[in-house]
C-alpha positions in Angstrom: 93.8 101.3 149.5 91.1 102.6 147.2 89.6 100.4 144.5 87.9 102.4 141.8 86.1 100.0 139.5 82.9 98.8 137.8 80.8 95.7 138.3 83.8 93.4 138.2 85.1 95.0 141.4 81.6 95.7 142.8 80.7 92.0 143.0 77.8 92.2 140.6 75.4 89.3 140.8 77.1 87.8 143.9 77.2 88.6 147.6 79.6 91.5 148.2 81.5 89.6 150.8 82.3 86.9 148.1 83.9 89.5 145.7 87.6 89.8 145.1 87.8 93.2 146.8 86.3 91.7 150.0 88.8 88.8 149.7 91.6 91.3 149.3 90.3 93.2 152.3 90.4 90.0 154.4 93.9 89.2 153.2 95.3 92.6 153.9 93.6 92.8 157.3 95.8 89.8 158.4 99.0 91.3 157.0 101.6 93.1 158.9 100.9 96.0 159.0 97.2 95.6 158.5 95.8 97.7 155.6 92.3 99.0 155.0 90.6 98.6 151.7 87.8 101.0 150.5 85.7 99.7 147.6 84.5 102.7 145.6 83.3 100.5 142.7 79.9 100.9 141.1 78.3 98.5 138.6 78.0 100.2 135.3 80.8 102.7 136.0 82.6 104.2 133.1 86.0 105.9 133.1 84.2 109.3 132.9 82.1 108.5 136.0 85.2 107.2 137.9 87.1 110.4 137.0 84.2 112.6 138.2 84.1 110.8 141.6 87.8 110.5 142.1 88.8 113.9 143.6 86.4 113.6 146.4 87.4 109.9 147.1 91.1 110.9 147.2 90.4 113.7 149.6 88.3 111.6 151.8 90.4 108.4 151.9 93.9 109.5 151.1 94.9 106.1 149.8 98.5 104.9 149.6 97.4 102.6 146.7 94.8 103.3 144.0 93.6 100.2 142.1 91.9 101.3 138.8 89.6 98.7 137.3 87.7 100.7 134.7 87.2 100.7 130.9 84.9 97.7 130.4 81.7 99.7 130.2 83.3 102.3 127.9 84.4 99.4 125.6 81.1 97.6 125.8 79.4 100.8 124.6 81.9 101.0 121.7 83.2 104.4 122.7 86.3 105.4 120.7 89.4 104.3 122.7 90.7 107.8 122.9 87.9 108.8 125.4 88.6 106.2 128.1 92.3 106.6 127.5 92.1 110.3 128.3 90.0 109.6 131.4 92.4 106.9 132.6 95.3 109.3 132.1 93.6 111.9 134.2 92.7 109.3 136.9 96.3 108.0 137.0 97.6 111.6 137.2 95.2 112.6 140.0 96.1 109.4 141.9 99.8 109.9 141.7 99.6 113.6 142.5 97.7 112.6 145.6 100.6 110.4 146.6 99.0 107.0 145.7 100.8 104.2 143.9 98.5 103.2 141.1 97.8 99.6 139.8 96.0 99.4 136.5 93.7 96.4 135.8 93.0 95.8 132.1 90.0 94.1 130.5 89.2 92.5 127.2 85.9 92.5 125.4 84.0 89.9 123.4 85.3 89.0 120.0 82.3 90.4 118.2 83.7 93.9 118.7 86.4 93.0 116.1 90.1 92.6 116.3 90.9 96.3 115.6 88.9 97.5 118.6 90.1 94.7 120.8 93.8 95.4 119.9 93.3 99.1 120.5 91.9 98.4 124.0 94.8 96.1 124.8 97.2 98.7 123.6 95.5 101.4 125.7 96.2 99.6 128.9 99.7 98.5 127.9 100.7 102.0 126.8 99.2 103.7 129.9 101.2 101.3 132.1 104.3 102.0 130.1 103.8 105.8 129.9 103.2 106.1 133.7 105.5 103.2 134.7 102.7 101.4 136.4 102.2 97.7 137.2 99.5 96.2 135.0 97.3 93.2 135.1 96.7 93.0 131.3 93.4 90.9 131.5 91.7 90.7 134.9 89.6 87.8 133.8 92.5 85.7 132.4 91.7 82.0 133.0 88.1 82.9 133.9 86.3 84.5 131.0 86.3 81.4 128.8 85.3 79.0 131.6 81.5 78.8 131.7 81.7 77.3 135.2 83.4 80.6 136.4 81.1 83.0 134.6 77.5 84.1 135.3 74.8 83.4 132.7 75.4 86.8 131.2 78.9 85.8 130.1 80.4 89.1 131.4 80.5 88.7 135.1 82.5 86.1 137.1 80.7 83.9 139.7 81.5 83.8 143.4 83.7 80.7 142.7 85.9 82.8 140.3 86.6 85.5 142.8 89.7 83.8 144.5 91.1 83.4 141.0 90.6 87.1 140.3 92.5 87.9 143.4 95.2 85.5 142.3 95.4 87.4 139.0 95.8 90.7 140.7 98.0 89.8 143.7 101.5 89.7 142.0 101.1 93.2 140.5 99.5 94.5 143.7 102.4 93.3 145.9 104.6 95.5 143.7 102.7 98.7 144.8 102.0 97.9 148.4 104.1 100.1 150.7 106.7 98.1 152.6 
């Protein structure tokens, strides 16, 4: 499994072993059969950066599952939604062409970006999942983002205590793409 993400998957501000990807790695190591997890996430990553790195990652790791957790940094920069959408389309296409099942993790942005932009971002993830028949976690931080006890002081990144909840948010959709 290859996780291609940004700071939300790179365990920004917490120990990497406390992040949801490390928790996932531990859970899958105990499963039958055991599965490896490669975290190729980088804090600050955009969809363009992820797309640029993906071909080499796919060739090197040959994942059966590609988890895509990108778009937050594009949105926080206020980029037109068409740009991350095109990049995510290409990421999904490259992943499926490489034989990976793809799971898409969506994000939402703070309300100060306005309802039109927030709705367009939500629609982007929903439409990509529908167009490519992918499982989708519509909002990775569901049940976390509005709880100050689960968010770091910046209001954007979850605490170590929130990481098991993140994995719980992802797990049902992830199970749908895990090879049997």
